N, C-alpha and C positions, 0 to 999 in steps of 0.2 A: 504494500500500500504506500502511496506517495506520502511524503513528509507533511504532517498536519500543519506545521508552521511555515511551509513553503508558499510561494506565490505572493502576489501583491495584496496584502491585507486579507489573507486567507480566502481569496476569491476562487470561485469554481473555474478550473482551467481544462478539465477533461470532459468528454461526453459522458452522460449519465450511464449509458450502457456499459462503459468500461468500469465504472465504479460499482455498478450492480453485480458485475462478474466477480468482484472481490468480496461480496457479502459472505459471511461465514455460513457453513452448512446448516447450522441450527436454525437460522432465520431464512435461509435461501428459499425454501418451499413457499413461504408466505410471500416473499418479494417476487419470485418468479410467477406465482399465480396472479399477482397484481399486474405484472408486466404484460400478461396475456389479455388483460381487459381493455376496454376502450378508454377507461379512466387512466390506466397506466400508460398506454401508448400515447394518449393525448398529452399527458403531463411531460413525458420524455421529449416528445416533439417540441412542445412549447419551450421548455427550459433550454434545450439544445439550440433552438432557433434564436432565442434571445441572447444566448452566449455567443453564438456565431455572429450575430449582429453587433456585438461589442458591448452588450450590457454587462455591468459589474454585478455578479451574482455571488452571494455568500450562502453557506460556507464552502471551503474547498472540499470538504469531505461530508456530504449530507448524511451519510450512513455511519458517522462516527459513533453514535450512541450504540448501534448494533455491534460495532467492532469491539468496543470496550466492555460491553455487557452481554455475554452469551445468554441465550434464552434459558438454559438450565441453571444459570447463575442468578437470575432475577429474584431479588428479595423484596424490592420496593420499586414503585414507579412514581416519578414526578413528571407531570405533564405541563409543558409550555405551549404557547400558541404559535409563535413565529420566531425565526432566528433574528438576532440583532441585525439591524440594517446599516450599521456604521462601519467604517473602515477598520479592519483588524479586530472586530469584536466577536463575530459568530465563529464557533468552532465545532458545531455539530452536536452540542450538548445543551439541553434546555437550561436556561438561566446562567450558564457558565461563560466566562471570557478567559482568554489566555493570560498567563502571568505577565504582569507589566501593564496590562490594560486597567483603566479606571474601573472600579467596582460599580456596576449600575445600581440605581436606588433600590430596585426590587430585591436584588441579591444582598444588599446591605441589610435589608429587613430580614431576609432569611438567616443571615449570620446572627443578627440580633436575637431572633427567636431561638436559634440553636444555643446561644449562650445563656439566655434566660431559662430555657427548658431543661437543658442538660448540664449547664455550667461549663461548657467547653469554650476555650478561648476563641475569639473571632479571628479568623485568618487575615493576613495582610494582602491577600490576593483574591481574585474571583474565579480561579480555576477549580472545577468540581470533578476533575478526573479521578481523584481518590474515591469519591462516592461511586462513580461509574465502574471502576475496577473491583469494587466490593459488592456489586449486585444491585445498585440503584440505577434503573433505566431512566435516563434523562431525555425524554422524548418530546420533541415539538410536534404539533399536529400538521404543520406545514414545514417541509425540510429545507426549503430554499427561499431566498428573498433577494430583491434587487436593491442596490445601493440607494439609501435615502427614501425607499418606498415601502413602508411597513405593509404587510399583508398582500404584497404584489403578486405572490404565487399562491395565495389562498384560493380555495375553491377551483383549482385547476386540475385536481386529481390526486394530490398528496394525501388528502384526508381518507380516501378509500384505502390507501396502504396503511396509514398509521392506525386507523380503526381495526384493520386486520391484524396488525401487530399487537394492539391492546387485547384483542380477542385471544390471540395465541398465548399471551401471558396469562390471561384469566383462565384458560383451560389447563394450566399447569396444576398438578395434583396438590402441591403444597399451598399453604396460606400465604398470600402476598399482600403487602400494604400498598394501597393506591392513595397517594396524597393529592387530593383534587382541590387546587387553589384557584378560585375564581369561577365565574359562571361557565366559561368555555370548557374548562377541565371537568366541572361538575356535570356537564351535559353528557359525559362519557359514562356516568354511573349506571344508567340502564343497560348499556352495552356490556359492561363488566358483569352485572347481575344476571343478564340473560345467558351469558356464556357459562357461568358457574354460580347458580343461586345460593346466596348465603355463605359462600366459602371464604371470601376475602375480606380484609379490613379496609373499609372505605372511610377515609378521613377528609372532611370537607371544611373549607374556610374561605374567606375572601382572598383575592389575589394579593400577594405581598407588595404590590405597588403602593407608594406613599399615598396615592389617591384613595385607596380602599383598605389599607392594612389595619386601620384602627376603627373602621366603621362597623356598626351592627348590621345584621344580627350575628355574624360569624367573623369577628375580627381575626385577622391572621396573627397579629402580635398578641401572644397569650394563648394561642390555640393548643399548644402542647402536643403537636403531632409527632415530634421526634420521640418523646418519652412514651407516647401511646403505642408506638411500634414495639418498644421494649416491653411494656406491660402486657401486650398481646402475645409475647413470646416470639416475635419476628426478629430474627438476628440480623441487625444492621449496625455496622460500625460507622457512626456519623462524624467521626473526627476528621478534620481537614488539616493537612500539614501546612 
């Protein structure tokens, strides 16, 4: 797989088909099934056409979350909506930015809740790769975005794939924690329940954005979701180096 930190600002430089071919065997059947649908073919054509036309598309590795977190290793899922659309920010992991990048406001609130809930020190960087390598699937529902244009690749076909990935996780026999922050993530709760009624831990709160993190009825700050995973017996190491 090409270097995650290569390229101008982690921009997408390869055809999607080439990156799909690198997806690990545990996720491959889900991804290949999506490629064979009209949604998959349409999305691939759209993204590659935009890239060929010179659009700056992020991240360089849209499937990074799958590469770092194999299906049989998933212990928890955190759902984001859209990759960061600024230069050098998106790295294929929901809410995460590369070391050296300014920590976005929503991620600062995630760090604050982690410290409040578990007493863990807030890291000085915004890279969440440690979580991903320990079984936390950091999945955005749309896996690419154009520079300076939030949600520019939403409703183009990515959602059909990411819903299928969520279903694949929900069908795993072990209990998994789904941390559903904000209305967009919470909309996936029926999908998870339909795949495995009553099996998983569904934790819901407002989005960690400063606009909603303290608002009722489910403030993110104070939600206690990290500790709730422990109390439910779901083994997740939430430390960040």
